Biopython code that builds the backbone (N, CA, C, O; Angstrom):
import numpy as np
from Bio.PDB.StructureBuilder import StructureBuilder

atoms = [
    (1, "MET", "N", (-10.656, 234.727, 153.573)),
    (1, "MET", "CA", (-11.679, 234.201, 154.467)),
    (1, "MET", "C", (-12.110, 235.314, 155.420)),
    (1, "MET", "O", (-11.333, 236.217, 155.731)),
    (2, "SER", "N", (-13.331, 235.236, 155.866)),
    (2, "SER", "CA", (-13.888, 236.318, 156.676)),
    (2, "SER", "C", (-13.275, 236.358, 158.068)),
    (2, "SER", "O", (-12.894, 235.333, 158.634)),
    (3, "GLU", "N", (-13.193, 237.554, 158.592)),
    (3, "GLU", "CA", (-12.671, 237.752, 159.941)),
    (3, "GLU", "C", (-13.564, 237.048, 160.962)),
    (3, "GLU", "O", (-13.083, 236.621, 162.012)),
    (4, "ALA", "N", (-14.866, 236.921, 160.665)),
    (4, "ALA", "CA", (-15.787, 236.236, 161.576)),
    (4, "ALA", "C", (-15.399, 234.775, 161.760)),
    (4, "ALA", "O", (-15.484, 234.247, 162.869)),
    (5, "VAL", "N", (-14.978, 234.122, 160.691)),
    (5, "VAL", "CA", (-14.556, 232.717, 160.792)),
    (5, "VAL", "C", (-13.262, 232.624, 161.600)),
    (5, "VAL", "O", (-13.127, 231.752, 162.460)),
    (6, "PHE", "N", (-12.324, 233.507, 161.331)),
    (6, "PHE", "CA", (-11.074, 233.513, 162.099)),
    (6, "PHE", "C", (-11.357, 233.732, 163.585)),
    (6, "PHE", "O", (-10.736, 233.094, 164.434)),
    (7, "GLU", "N", (-12.288, 234.625, 163.900)),
    (7, "GLU", "CA", (-12.631, 234.898, 165.293)),
    (7, "GLU", "C", (-13.249, 233.660, 165.941)),
    (7, "GLU", "O", (-12.951, 233.347, 167.093)),
    (8, "ARG", "N", (-14.103, 232.960, 165.205)),
    (8, "ARG", "CA", (-14.712, 231.728, 165.730)),
    (8, "ARG", "C", (-13.631, 230.681, 166.018)),
    (8, "ARG", "O", (-13.682, 229.998, 167.041)),
    (9, "ILE", "N", (-12.660, 230.558, 165.118)),
    (9, "ILE", "CA", (-11.558, 229.611, 165.326)),
    (9, "ILE", "C", (-10.766, 230.002, 166.571)),
    (9, "ILE", "O", (-10.453, 229.148, 167.401)),
    (10, "ARG", "N", (-10.441, 231.279, 166.704)),
    (10, "ARG", "CA", (-9.693, 231.741, 167.881)),
    (10, "ARG", "C", (-10.462, 231.443, 169.174)),
    (10, "ARG", "O", (-9.864, 231.046, 170.174)),
    (11, "GLU", "N", (-11.778, 231.633, 169.152)),
    (11, "GLU", "CA", (-12.600, 231.340, 170.334)),
    (11, "GLU", "C", (-12.590, 229.852, 170.647)),
    (11, "GLU", "O", (-12.479, 229.466, 171.811)),
    (12, "GLN", "N", (-12.706, 229.005, 169.616)),
    (12, "GLN", "CA", (-12.670, 227.559, 169.831)),
    (12, "GLN", "C", (-11.331, 227.136, 170.427)),
    (12, "GLN", "O", (-11.288, 226.317, 171.346)),
    (13, "LEU", "N", (-10.246, 227.688, 169.909)),
    (13, "LEU", "CA", (-8.917, 227.323, 170.393)),
    (13, "LEU", "C", (-8.676, 227.812, 171.817)),
    (13, "LEU", "O", (-7.950, 227.175, 172.580)),
    (14, "ALA", "N", (-9.283, 228.942, 172.173)),
    (14, "ALA", "CA", (-9.115, 229.487, 173.527)),
    (14, "ALA", "C", (-9.943, 228.718, 174.550)),
    (14, "ALA", "O", (-9.611, 228.717, 175.736)),
    (15, "ALA", "N", (-11.008, 228.070, 174.110)),
    (15, "ALA", "CA", (-11.941, 227.418, 175.029)),
    (15, "ALA", "C", (-11.420, 226.094, 175.598)),
    (15, "ALA", "O", (-11.839, 225.680, 176.678)),
    (16, "ASP", "N", (-10.515, 225.433, 174.882)),
    (16, "ASP", "CA", (-10.029, 224.115, 175.307)),
    (16, "ASP", "C", (-8.521, 224.024, 175.102)),
    (16, "ASP", "O", (-7.971, 224.607, 174.168)),
    (17, "ASP", "N", (-7.865, 223.283, 175.990)),
    (17, "ASP", "CA", (-6.409, 223.121, 175.887)),
    (17, "ASP", "C", (-6.003, 222.343, 174.639)),
    (17, "ASP", "O", (-5.009, 222.671, 173.992)),
    (18, "VAL", "N", (-6.775, 221.313, 174.306)),
    (18, "VAL", "CA", (-6.452, 220.462, 173.161)),
    (18, "VAL", "C", (-7.664, 220.419, 172.234)),
    (18, "VAL", "O", (-8.760, 220.029, 172.638)),
    (19, "VAL", "N", (-7.449, 220.826, 170.988)),
    (19, "VAL", "CA", (-8.528, 220.894, 170.004)),
    (19, "VAL", "C", (-8.102, 220.118, 168.761)),
    (19, "VAL", "O", (-6.996, 220.289, 168.247)),
    (20, "LEU", "N", (-9.006, 219.265, 168.293)),
    (20, "LEU", "CA", (-8.767, 218.489, 167.079)),
    (20, "LEU", "C", (-9.835, 218.831, 166.049)),
    (20, "LEU", "O", (-11.023, 218.583, 166.252)),
    (21, "TYR", "N", (-9.385, 219.405, 164.943)),
    (21, "TYR", "CA", (-10.270, 219.622, 163.805)),
    (21, "TYR", "C", (-10.112, 218.401, 162.923)),
    (21, "TYR", "O", (-9.015, 218.103, 162.451)),
    (22, "MET", "N", (-11.215, 217.692, 162.700)),
    (22, "MET", "CA", (-11.141, 216.395, 162.049)),
    (22, "MET", "C", (-12.308, 216.178, 161.104)),
    (22, "MET", "O", (-13.273, 216.941, 161.077)),
    (23, "LYS", "N", (-12.186, 215.119, 160.337)),
    (23, "LYS", "CA", (-13.288, 214.692, 159.477)),
    (23, "LYS", "C", (-14.080, 213.646, 160.253)),
    (23, "LYS", "O", (-13.593, 212.547, 160.522)),
    (24, "GLY", "N", (-15.304, 214.009, 160.605)),
    (24, "GLY", "CA", (-16.139, 213.132, 161.409)),
    (24, "GLY", "C", (-16.047, 213.498, 162.876)),
    (24, "GLY", "O", (-15.707, 214.626, 163.234)),
    (25, "THR", "N", (-16.357, 212.517, 163.721)),
    (25, "THR", "CA", (-16.332, 212.711, 165.167)),
    (25, "THR", "C", (-15.442, 211.640, 165.790)),
    (25, "THR", "O", (-15.130, 210.646, 165.134)),
    (26, "PRO", "N", (-15.028, 211.821, 167.040)),
    (26, "PRO", "CA", (-14.208, 210.785, 167.673)),
    (26, "PRO", "C", (-14.887, 209.413, 167.688)),
    (26, "PRO", "O", (-14.218, 208.386, 167.573)),
    (27, "VAL", "N", (-16.196, 209.399, 167.828)),
    (27, "VAL", "CA", (-16.929, 208.127, 167.838)),
    (27, "VAL", "C", (-17.077, 207.558, 166.428)),
    (27, "VAL", "O", (-17.103, 206.342, 166.240)),
    (28, "PHE", "N", (-17.175, 208.454, 165.435)),
    (28, "PHE", "CA", (-17.366, 208.018, 164.054)),
    (28, "PHE", "C", (-16.477, 208.840, 163.111)),
    (28, "PHE", "O", (-16.970, 209.697, 162.378)),
    (29, "PRO", "N", (-15.164, 208.572, 163.137)),
    (29, "PRO", "CA", (-14.268, 209.305, 162.239)),
    (29, "PRO", "C", (-14.586, 208.970, 160.783)),
    (29, "PRO", "O", (-14.944, 207.838, 160.459)),
    (30, "MET", "N", (-14.448, 209.971, 159.911)),
    (30, "MET", "CA", (-14.785, 209.793, 158.503)),
    (30, "MET", "C", (-13.547, 209.633, 157.612)),
    (30, "MET", "O", (-13.661, 209.602, 156.387)),
    (31, "CYS", "N", (-12.365, 209.532, 158.235)),
    (31, "CYS", "CA", (-11.159, 209.222, 157.470)),
    (31, "CYS", "C", (-10.162, 208.541, 158.392)),
    (31, "CYS", "O", (-10.188, 208.732, 159.608)),
    (32, "GLY", "N", (-9.297, 207.757, 157.807)),
    (32, "GLY", "CA", (-8.317, 207.005, 158.583)),
    (32, "GLY", "C", (-7.343, 207.882, 159.347)),
    (32, "GLY", "O", (-6.918, 207.532, 160.447)),
    (33, "PHE", "N", (-6.988, 209.018, 158.768)),
    (33, "PHE", "CA", (-6.042, 209.919, 159.431)),
    (33, "PHE", "C", (-6.651, 210.503, 160.699)),
    (33, "PHE", "O", (-5.995, 210.572, 161.739)),
    (34, "SER", "N", (-7.914, 210.924, 160.604)),
    (34, "SER", "CA", (-8.605, 211.447, 161.789)),
    (34, "SER", "C", (-8.745, 210.351, 162.835)),
    (34, "SER", "O", (-8.539, 210.599, 164.023)),
    (35, "ALA", "N", (-9.094, 209.140, 162.405)),
    (35, "ALA", "CA", (-9.239, 208.019, 163.334)),
    (35, "ALA", "C", (-7.922, 207.754, 164.067)),
    (35, "ALA", "O", (-7.919, 207.475, 165.266)),
    (36, "ARG", "N", (-6.820, 207.842, 163.350)),
    (36, "ARG", "CA", (-5.500, 207.577, 163.943)),
    (36, "ARG", "C", (-5.186, 208.599, 165.036)),
    (36, "ARG", "O", (-4.719, 208.222, 166.111)),
    (37, "VAL", "N", (-5.433, 209.877, 164.781)),
    (37, "VAL", "CA", (-5.124, 210.903, 165.782)),
    (37, "VAL", "C", (-6.042, 210.754, 166.993)),
    (37, "VAL", "O", (-5.592, 210.916, 168.128)),
    (38, "VAL", "N", (-7.309, 210.450, 166.773)),
    (38, "VAL", "CA", (-8.229, 210.205, 167.888)),
    (38, "VAL", "C", (-7.700, 209.052, 168.743)),
    (38, "VAL", "O", (-7.705, 209.136, 169.971)),
    (39, "GLN", "N", (-7.249, 207.989, 168.102)),
    (39, "GLN", "CA", (-6.721, 206.825, 168.822)),
    (39, "GLN", "C", (-5.481, 207.200, 169.637)),
    (39, "GLN", "O", (-5.350, 206.789, 170.790)),
    (40, "ILE", "N", (-4.584, 207.968, 169.051)),
    (40, "ILE", "CA", (-3.367, 208.394, 169.753)),
    (40, "ILE", "C", (-3.723, 209.222, 170.987)),
    (40, "ILE", "O", (-3.191, 208.985, 172.072)),
    (41, "LEU", "N", (-4.621, 210.190, 170.819)),
    (41, "LEU", "CA", (-5.015, 211.033, 171.950)),
    (41, "LEU", "C", (-5.725, 210.223, 173.024)),
    (41, "LEU", "O", (-5.490, 210.419, 174.216)),
    (42, "SER", "N", (-6.594, 209.316, 172.599)),
    (42, "SER", "CA", (-7.322, 208.481, 173.553)),
    (42, "SER", "C", (-6.370, 207.565, 174.311)),
    (42, "SER", "O", (-6.479, 207.428, 175.529)),
    (43, "ASP", "N", (-5.439, 206.937, 173.596)),
    (43, "ASP", "CA", (-4.459, 206.048, 174.230)),
    (43, "ASP", "C", (-3.594, 206.807, 175.238)),
    (43, "ASP", "O", (-3.186, 206.251, 176.258)),
    (44, "ALA", "N", (-3.320, 208.074, 174.947)),
    (44, "ALA", "CA", (-2.491, 208.893, 175.833)),
    (44, "ALA", "C", (-3.279, 209.487, 176.999)),
    (44, "ALA", "O", (-2.702, 210.108, 177.891)),
    (45, "GLY", "N", (-4.601, 209.294, 176.989)),
    (45, "GLY", "CA", (-5.430, 209.825, 178.069)),
    (45, "GLY", "C", (-5.646, 211.324, 177.985)),
    (45, "GLY", "O", (-5.854, 211.989, 178.999)),
    (46, "VAL", "N", (-5.595, 211.854, 176.765)),
    (46, "VAL", "CA", (-5.739, 213.295, 176.562)),
    (46, "VAL", "C", (-7.209, 213.639, 176.342)),
    (46, "VAL", "O", (-7.869, 213.089, 175.459)),
    (47, "LYS", "N", (-7.704, 214.558, 177.162)),
    (47, "LYS", "CA", (-9.060, 215.071, 176.959)),
    (47, "LYS", "C", (-8.974, 216.139, 175.875)),
    (47, "LYS", "O", (-8.129, 217.031, 175.947)),
    (48, "PHE", "N", (-9.839, 216.051, 174.877)),
    (48, "PHE", "CA", (-9.782, 217.022, 173.786)),
    (48, "PHE", "C", (-11.165, 217.349, 173.273)),
    (48, "PHE", "O", (-12.108, 216.570, 173.413)),
    (49, "GLN", "N", (-11.262, 218.521, 172.674)),
    (49, "GLN", "CA", (-12.483, 218.966, 172.011)),
    (49, "GLN", "C", (-12.281, 218.743, 170.521)),
    (49, "GLN", "O", (-11.213, 219.037, 169.983)),
    (50, "SER", "N", (-13.300, 218.227, 169.858)),
    (50, "SER", "CA", (-13.182, 218.030, 168.414)),
    (50, "SER", "C", (-14.256, 218.816, 167.683)),
    (50, "SER", "O", (-15.330, 219.097, 168.215)),
    (51, "TYR", "N", (-13.927, 219.160, 166.442)),
    (51, "TYR", "CA", (-14.868, 219.826, 165.543)),
    (51, "TYR", "C", (-14.825, 219.107, 164.213)),
    (51, "TYR", "O", (-13.754, 218.842, 163.666)),
    (52, "ASN", "N", (-16.007, 218.793, 163.698)),
    (52, "ASN", "CA", (-16.143, 218.072, 162.437)),
    (52, "ASN", "C", (-16.145, 219.069, 161.284)),
    (52, "ASN", "O", (-17.118, 219.797, 161.086)),
    (53, "VAL", "N", (-15.048, 219.099, 160.521)),
    (53, "VAL", "CA", (-14.942, 220.068, 159.424)),
    (53, "VAL", "C", (-15.825, 219.697, 158.239)),
    (53, "VAL", "O", (-16.056, 220.527, 157.359)),
    (54, "LEU", "N", (-16.321, 218.464, 158.204)),
    (54, "LEU", "CA", (-17.203, 218.071, 157.103)),
    (54, "LEU", "C", (-18.597, 218.676, 157.250)),
    (54, "LEU", "O", (-19.328, 218.805, 156.268)),
    (55, "GLU", "N", (-18.962, 219.046, 158.471)),
    (55, "GLU", "CA", (-20.279, 219.647, 158.724)),
    (55, "GLU", "C", (-20.291, 221.146, 158.477)),
    (55, "GLU", "O", (-21.357, 221.760, 158.432)),
    (56, "ASP", "N", (-19.114, 221.741, 158.316)),
    (56, "ASP", "CA", (-19.029, 223.196, 158.261)),
    (56, "ASP", "C", (-17.991, 223.626, 157.215)),
    (56, "ASP", "O", (-16.826, 223.838, 157.549)),
    (57, "PRO", "N", (-18.416, 223.756, 155.947)),
    (57, "PRO", "CA", (-17.469, 224.126, 154.882)),
    (57, "PRO", "C", (-16.754, 225.453, 155.132)),
    (57, "PRO", "O", (-15.594, 225.612, 154.753)),
    (58, "GLU", "N", (-17.436, 226.401, 155.765)),
    (58, "GLU", "CA", (-16.818, 227.693, 156.070)),
    (58, "GLU", "C", (-15.674, 227.514, 157.067)),
    (58, "GLU", "O", (-14.608, 228.109, 156.906)),
    (59, "LEU", "N", (-15.892, 226.698, 158.090)),
    (59, "LEU", "CA", (-14.853, 226.403, 159.071)),
    (59, "LEU", "C", (-13.708, 225.646, 158.412)),
    (59, "LEU", "O", (-12.538, 225.934, 158.664)),
    (60, "ARG", "N", (-14.044, 224.689, 157.576)),
    (60, "ARG", "CA", (-13.026, 223.871, 156.904)),
    (60, "ARG", "C", (-12.077, 224.747, 156.086)),
    (60, "ARG", "O", (-10.859, 224.608, 156.198)),
    (61, "GLN", "N", (-12.612, 225.633, 155.277)),
    (61, "GLN", "CA", (-11.773, 226.511, 154.465)),
    (61, "GLN", "C", (-11.075, 227.544, 155.340)),
    (61, "GLN", "O", (-9.912, 227.879, 155.113)),
    (62, "GLY", "N", (-11.786, 228.042, 156.333)),
    (62, "GLY", "CA", (-11.207, 229.031, 157.234)),
    (62, "GLY", "C", (-9.983, 228.508, 157.958)),
    (62, "GLY", "O", (-9.002, 229.232, 158.131)),
    (63, "LEU", "N", (-10.035, 227.240, 158.388)),
    (63, "LEU", "CA", (-8.894, 226.642, 159.073)),
    (63, "LEU", "C", (-7.685, 226.504, 158.162)),
    (63, "LEU", "O", (-6.549, 226.710, 158.588)),
    (64, "LYS", "N", (-7.936, 226.155, 156.901)),
    (64, "LYS", "CA", (-6.824, 226.044, 155.944)),
    (64, "LYS", "C", (-6.113, 227.383, 155.817)),
    (64, "LYS", "O", (-4.884, 227.433, 155.750)),
    (65, "ASP", "N", (-6.875, 228.461, 155.785)),
    (65, "ASP", "CA", (-6.304, 229.800, 155.681)),
    (65, "ASP", "C", (-5.665, 230.236, 157.005)),
    (65, "ASP", "O", (-4.582, 230.822, 157.021)),
    (66, "PHE", "N", (-6.351, 229.943, 158.104)),
    (66, "PHE", "CA", (-5.895, 230.339, 159.434)),
    (66, "PHE", "C", (-4.549, 229.701, 159.773)),
    (66, "PHE", "O", (-3.641, 230.367, 160.270)),
    (67, "SER", "N", (-4.437, 228.409, 159.498)),
    (67, "SER", "CA", (-3.258, 227.650, 159.903)),
    (67, "SER", "C", (-2.196, 227.557, 158.812)),
    (67, "SER", "O", (-1.050, 227.189, 159.072)),
    (68, "ASN", "N", (-2.596, 227.896, 157.586)),
    (68, "ASN", "CA", (-1.725, 227.680, 156.431)),
    (68, "ASN", "C", (-1.346, 226.198, 156.344)),
    (68, "ASN", "O", (-0.226, 225.850, 155.971)),
    (69, "TRP", "N", (-2.295, 225.343, 156.692)),
    (69, "TRP", "CA", (-2.127, 223.893, 156.688)),
    (69, "TRP", "C", (-3.295, 223.328, 155.885)),
    (69, "TRP", "O", (-4.446, 223.512, 156.280)),
    (70, "PRO", "N", (-3.034, 222.644, 154.767)),
    (70, "PRO", "CA", (-4.108, 222.322, 153.824)),
    (70, "PRO", "C", (-4.940, 221.078, 154.131)),
    (70, "PRO", "O", (-5.972, 220.857, 153.497)),
    (71, "THR", "N", (-4.507, 220.265, 155.093)),
    (71, "THR", "CA", (-5.166, 218.978, 155.292)),
    (71, "THR", "C", (-5.721, 218.831, 156.702)),
    (71, "THR", "O", (-5.424, 219.624, 157.596)),
    (72, "PHE", "N", (-6.525, 217.805, 156.873)),
    (72, "PHE", "CA", (-7.097, 217.453, 158.173)),
    (72, "PHE", "C", (-6.803, 215.998, 158.455)),
    (72, "PHE", "O", (-6.718, 215.177, 157.542)),
    (73, "PRO", "N", (-6.650, 215.688, 159.724)),
    (73, "PRO", "CA", (-6.922, 216.474, 160.925)),
    (73, "PRO", "C", (-5.834, 217.513, 161.201)),
    (73, "PRO", "O", (-4.721, 217.452, 160.677)),
    (74, "GLN", "N", (-6.214, 218.464, 162.049)),
    (74, "GLN", "CA", (-5.284, 219.464, 162.567)),
    (74, "GLN", "C", (-5.409, 219.451, 164.087)),
    (74, "GLN", "O", (-6.492, 219.658, 164.634)),
    (75, "LEU", "N", (-4.290, 219.207, 164.761)),
    (75, "LEU", "CA", (-4.275, 219.164, 166.220)),
    (75, "LEU", "C", (-3.645, 220.441, 166.760)),
    (75, "LEU", "O", (-2.564, 220.847, 166.335)),
    (76, "TYR", "N", (-4.342, 221.063, 167.703)),
    (76, "TYR", "CA", (-3.849, 222.266, 168.368)),
    (76, "TYR", "C", (-3.719, 221.987, 169.860)),
    (76, "TYR", "O", (-4.586, 221.350, 170.458)),
    (77, "VAL", "N", (-2.635, 222.463, 170.453)),
    (77, "VAL", "CA", (-2.446, 222.384, 171.895)),
    (77, "VAL", "C", (-2.209, 223.802, 172.392)),
    (77, "VAL", "O", (-1.283, 224.484, 171.952)),
    (78, "LYS", "N", (-3.062, 224.234, 173.314)),
    (78, "LYS", "CA", (-2.995, 225.597, 173.866)),
    (78, "LYS", "C", (-2.964, 226.633, 172.746)),
    (78, "LYS", "O", (-2.212, 227.605, 172.811)),
    (79, "GLY", "N", (-3.784, 226.419, 171.720)),
    (79, "GLY", "CA", (-3.928, 227.381, 170.639)),
    (79, "GLY", "C", (-2.865, 227.320, 169.561)),
    (79, "GLY", "O", (-2.920, 228.083, 168.597)),
    (80, "GLU", "N", (-1.901, 226.427, 169.707)),
    (80, "GLU", "CA", (-0.791, 226.332, 168.755)),
    (80, "GLU", "C", (-0.925, 225.067, 167.908)),
    (80, "GLU", "O", (-1.138, 223.976, 168.438)),
    (81, "LEU", "N", (-0.799, 225.221, 166.591)),
    (81, "LEU", "CA", (-0.894, 224.067, 165.700)),
    (81, "LEU", "C", (0.271, 223.119, 165.945)),
    (81, "LEU", "O", (1.434, 223.517, 165.880)),
    (82, "VAL", "N", (-0.054, 221.863, 166.228)),
    (82, "VAL", "CA", (0.968, 220.827, 166.373)),
    (82, "VAL", "C", (1.229, 220.200, 165.012)),
    (82, "VAL", "O", (2.379, 220.026, 164.607)),
    (83, "GLY", "N", (0.137, 219.857, 164.299)),
    (83, "GLY", "CA", (0.280, 219.282, 162.969)),
    (83, "GLY", "C", (-0.844, 218.321, 162.661)),
    (83, "GLY", "O", (-1.883, 218.305, 163.321)),
    (84, "GLY", "N", (-0.605, 217.522, 161.640)),
    (84, "GLY", "CA", (-1.576, 216.544, 161.185)),
    (84, "GLY", "C", (-1.203, 215.143, 161.638)),
    (84, "GLY", "O", (-0.403, 214.965, 162.557)),
    (85, "CYS", "N", (-1.785, 214.164, 160.989)),
    (85, "CYS", "CA", (-1.644, 212.768, 161.399)),
    (85, "CYS", "C", (-0.195, 212.301, 161.430)),
    (85, "CYS", "O", (0.230, 211.705, 162.419)),
    (86, "ASP", "N", (0.567, 212.551, 160.382)),
    (86, "ASP", "CA", (1.942, 212.058, 160.330)),
    (86, "ASP", "C", (2.791, 212.639, 161.457)),
    (86, "ASP", "O", (3.549, 211.921, 162.110)),
    (87, "ILE", "N", (2.659, 213.933, 161.677)),
    (87, "ILE", "CA", (3.441, 214.591, 162.725)),
    (87, "ILE", "C", (3.024, 214.093, 164.103)),
    (87, "ILE", "O", (3.879, 213.793, 164.937)),
    (88, "VAL", "N", (1.725, 214.001, 164.351)),
    (88, "VAL", "CA", (1.230, 213.548, 165.650)),
    (88, "VAL", "C", (1.648, 212.098, 165.894)),
    (88, "VAL", "O", (2.036, 211.745, 167.008)),
    (89, "THR", "N", (1.572, 211.261, 164.866)),
    (89, "THR", "CA", (1.978, 209.862, 164.995)),
    (89, "THR", "C", (3.454, 209.763, 165.369)),
    (89, "THR", "O", (3.827, 209.026, 166.282)),
    (90, "GLU", "N", (4.280, 210.509, 164.658)),
    (90, "GLU", "CA", (5.715, 210.485, 164.952)),
    (90, "GLU", "C", (6.008, 210.994, 166.355)),
    (90, "GLU", "O", (6.824, 210.421, 167.077)),
    (91, "MET", "N", (5.335, 212.074, 166.734)),
    (91, "MET", "CA", (5.539, 212.628, 168.073)),
    (91, "MET", "C", (5.104, 211.649, 169.157)),
    (91, "MET", "O", (5.738, 211.560, 170.208)),
    (92, "ALA", "N", (4.031, 210.920, 168.905)),
    (92, "ALA", "CA", (3.567, 209.926, 169.884)),
    (92, "ALA", "C", (4.588, 208.799, 170.012)),
    (92, "ALA", "O", (4.857, 208.323, 171.115)),
    (93, "GLN", "N", (5.153, 208.376, 168.895)),
    (93, "GLN", "CA", (6.114, 207.272, 168.897)),
    (93, "GLN", "C", (7.416, 207.651, 169.602)),
    (93, "GLN", "O", (8.031, 206.809, 170.257)),
    (94, "THR", "N", (7.836, 208.898, 169.475)),
    (94, "THR", "CA", (9.106, 209.325, 170.064)),
    (94, "THR", "C", (8.961, 209.854, 171.485)),
    (94, "THR", "O", (9.960, 210.098, 172.161)),
    (95, "GLY", "N", (7.724, 210.032, 171.942)),
    (95, "GLY", "CA", (7.502, 210.596, 173.268)),
    (95, "GLY", "C", (7.398, 212.118, 173.264)),
    (95, "GLY", "O", (7.144, 212.732, 174.301)),
    (96, "GLU", "N", (7.594, 212.722, 172.098)),
    (96, "GLU", "CA", (7.532, 214.183, 172.014)),
    (96, "GLU", "C", (6.134, 214.720, 172.330)),
    (96, "GLU", "O", (5.998, 215.816, 172.872)),
    (97, "LEU", "N", (5.106, 213.957, 171.994)),
    (97, "LEU", "CA", (3.743, 214.428, 172.247)),
    (97, "LEU", "C", (3.499, 214.569, 173.744)),
    (97, "LEU", "O", (3.002, 215.599, 174.200)),
    (98, "ARG", "N", (3.843, 213.548, 174.499)),
    (98, "ARG", "CA", (3.675, 213.627, 175.957)),
    (98, "ARG", "C", (4.510, 214.768, 176.539)),
    (98, "ARG", "O", (4.064, 215.471, 177.446)),
    (99, "GLN", "N", (5.718, 214.946, 176.014)),
    (99, "GLN", "CA", (6.589, 216.027, 176.472)),
    (99, "GLN", "C", (5.962, 217.387, 176.183)),
    (99, "GLN", "O", (5.963, 218.268, 177.043)),
    (100, "LEU", "N", (5.425, 217.560, 174.973)),
    (100, "LEU", "CA", (4.778, 218.821, 174.606)),
    (100, "LEU", "C", (3.588, 219.096, 175.521)),
    (100, "LEU", "O", (3.424, 220.210, 176.020)),
    (101, "LEU", "N", (2.763, 218.081, 175.737)),
    (101, "LEU", "CA", (1.591, 218.250, 176.597)),
    (101, "LEU", "C", (2.010, 218.644, 178.002)),
    (101, "LEU", "O", (1.393, 219.516, 178.613)),
    (102, "ALA", "N", (3.060, 218.006, 178.520)),
    (102, "ALA", "CA", (3.551, 218.331, 179.865)),
    (102, "ALA", "C", (4.078, 219.762, 179.920)),
    (102, "ALA", "O", (3.801, 220.495, 180.869)),
    (103, "GLU", "N", (4.839, 220.154, 178.899)),
    (103, "GLU", "CA", (5.394, 221.511, 178.852)),
    (103, "GLU", "C", (4.288, 222.565, 178.812)),
    (103, "GLU", "O", (4.430, 223.649, 179.378)),
    (104, "LYS", "N", (3.186, 222.236, 178.138)),
    (104, "LYS", "CA", (2.077, 223.182, 177.989)),
    (104, "LYS", "C", (1.123, 223.119, 179.182)),
    (104, "LYS", "O", (0.172, 223.897, 179.257)),
    (105, "GLY", "N", (1.376, 222.189, 180.121)),
    (105, "GLY", "CA", (0.540, 222.088, 181.297)),
    (105, "GLY", "C", (-0.777, 221.367, 181.074)),
    (105, "GLY", "O", (-1.740, 221.571, 181.813)),
    (106, "VAL", "N", (-0.814, 220.517, 180.043)),
    (106, "VAL", "CA", (-2.027, 219.753, 179.753)),
    (106, "VAL", "C", (-2.003, 218.475, 180.583)),
    (106, "VAL", "O", (-1.056, 217.691, 180.515)),
    (107, "VAL", "N", (-3.058, 218.279, 181.365)),
    (107, "VAL", "CA", (-3.147, 217.106, 182.226)),
    (107, "VAL", "C", (-3.599, 215.918, 181.389)),
    (107, "VAL", "O", (-4.567, 216.005, 180.634)),
    (108, "VAL", "N", (-2.881, 214.807, 181.536)),
    (108, "VAL", "CA", (-3.276, 213.572, 180.848)),
    (108, "VAL", "C", (-3.548, 212.515, 181.891)),
    (108, "VAL", "O", (-2.932, 212.497, 182.956)),
    (109, "ALA", "N", (-4.485, 211.627, 181.571)),
    (109, "ALA", "CA", (-4.813, 210.532, 182.486)),
    (109, "ALA", "C", (-3.658, 209.542, 182.527)),
    (109, "ALA", "O", (-2.951, 209.356, 181.537)),
    (110, "ALA", "N", (-3.480, 208.931, 183.643)),
    (110, "ALA", "CA", (-2.380, 207.969, 183.799)),
    (110, "ALA", "C", (-2.643, 206.697, 183.048)),
    (110, "ALA", "O", (-1.818, 205.783, 183.073)),
]
sb = StructureBuilder()
sb.init_structure("model")
sb.init_model(0)
sb.init_chain("A")
sb.init_seg("    ")
for serial, (resi, resn, name, xyz) in enumerate(atoms, 1):
    if name == "N":
        sb.init_residue(resn, " ", resi, " ")
    sb.init_atom(name, np.array(xyz, "f"), 0.0, 1.0, " ", f" {name:<3s}", serial, name[0])
structure = sb.get_structure()
């Protein structure tokens, strides 16, 4: 994948504390897994930036190469890949997600 795509991903990750690469948008998710992660973040009061990988095939493939993670959604906190739907769901259920956000200094709504 081109270095330009990797640079764009790095810029997106640097611009926001919490970034979700997903299929669709938070208002109109295009897959159940993306919808689930949006719901978890919303329920937790986490402000996040999302990018629709279905609108940008170059970004979609670039992220797979960048993260070495083949599926979407992909959740990043402070530039670090947290994981996909299953991992985020489990972390939310165990309280690990809130702990990670607190450790990284991400402010969540009460």
